[in-house]
N, C-alpha and C positions, 0 to 999 in steps of 0.2 A: 080287588077294590070294584064297585058296583060300577057299572058306565054311567047311570043315569046323573049321576054327581055333576058329570060338567056337560048341560043338556047343549051346549055351544057345540061339540066337537062333532059332532053330525053333520051337521052345516057347514064346516070346514070340511069335514072326508068329503060332502056332495060336491061341492063345488070345484077340489081338485079331482074327483075323478070324472067329471063332468069335462074340465078342460083334458084330461088324459085321455077323451075319445075325440079326438079329434084327428081324423086321416091323417099320414103323411104331407099331401097336399094343402091340406088346411093349414098345418103348421108353417108349411113355407110359405105359405100366401102371407101369415100373421108376422113371420119376421121380416119378410118383404116388406112389407108394409109399412112397420117399427120401422125400418131402412132406408125408406125412400123421404127424398130432399129436395126442397128449390131452392137451384143454385143459377147464378147466372154464369152466360154465358161465359167471360174473362179467366172462370174458374174450371170450364170446361173442356176450352178450343182444342187444350193442348192434346187431348186423346181424338180429337177430332184430327189432329195432325197424326197422330200415330195410325189411325184407321181404327179405332178402338170405340167411336160412339156413334150409336144406333140411334135413324128417328124414328119413332114411333107417333104411328098416326092419332089424327085424334079421337077418332073413333073405335080405336082400342082402347081395353084395360090396360093400364102400362102394368101392373103388382098381375095379373092374370098372367101376360104376355111373357115378363120376365119366368112368373113358374114355370111354365110352359117351356120356355129356352131353358131355366133351369133342369128340368125334365126331361130334355128332348123328345119331349114331345112332336117329335115330327110333324102327325096328327092335324095338329093344330097350326104350326107354325110354316109350314111348310106357303099353306095359303093365303096365309098373309105375307111370305118374302115375294110369292111369285104375282100378288096383287101390290107391288111395293111398298104395304103399311107398315113392313117393318124391311128398312135399309140402311147402310153405312150412311150416316149424314151426307148428305150431296151437296156438291160446294155451291152450285146452282142456291139453294134450299138458306146456307150459309151468306150468302152477297145480299139476299134477298130478306131475309130476315134477323141473321141476329149484328148487334151492337154487343158495347163492354157488358151492358144492365139489362141483355136481354133474361126474362128468368125462363127458367126448366124444371120439371117435376123430372127426378133422376131417380133412377137405385141401378146398384150396381149387381149387375152376374157376369162373374169376371172371367175372361178377362174384357168383356163391353160395358159400358155406361151407355143405361136405356134411356134416350130424353124423350120430354115431349114439349113442346112450345107450351107455356104454364099460359091462361088465357084469363 
């Protein structure tokens, strides 16, 4: 059969090929971006009680941080931990900022939930 009969096939093939050229990190970032959600404090408070809620500083890109944690990228993560830009949700922060309806951007990197106060 002549391939020229279906000219749209090449366009579809090109789109598929360009998507498959993503690096593993880019694929992970896209996946994590799709899993990001805005949730209220009352929905994540129980994870704070378990010690599984991480606070990510506003200056840090939440999705890239999640990707670095997921990939165990110590070169990127360690300086953020050392500077407390990634930390277990501090009690003082909770007391000062968290009401049941306070909103956070969140993404899960098991066993943690990464959260940033929504502005």
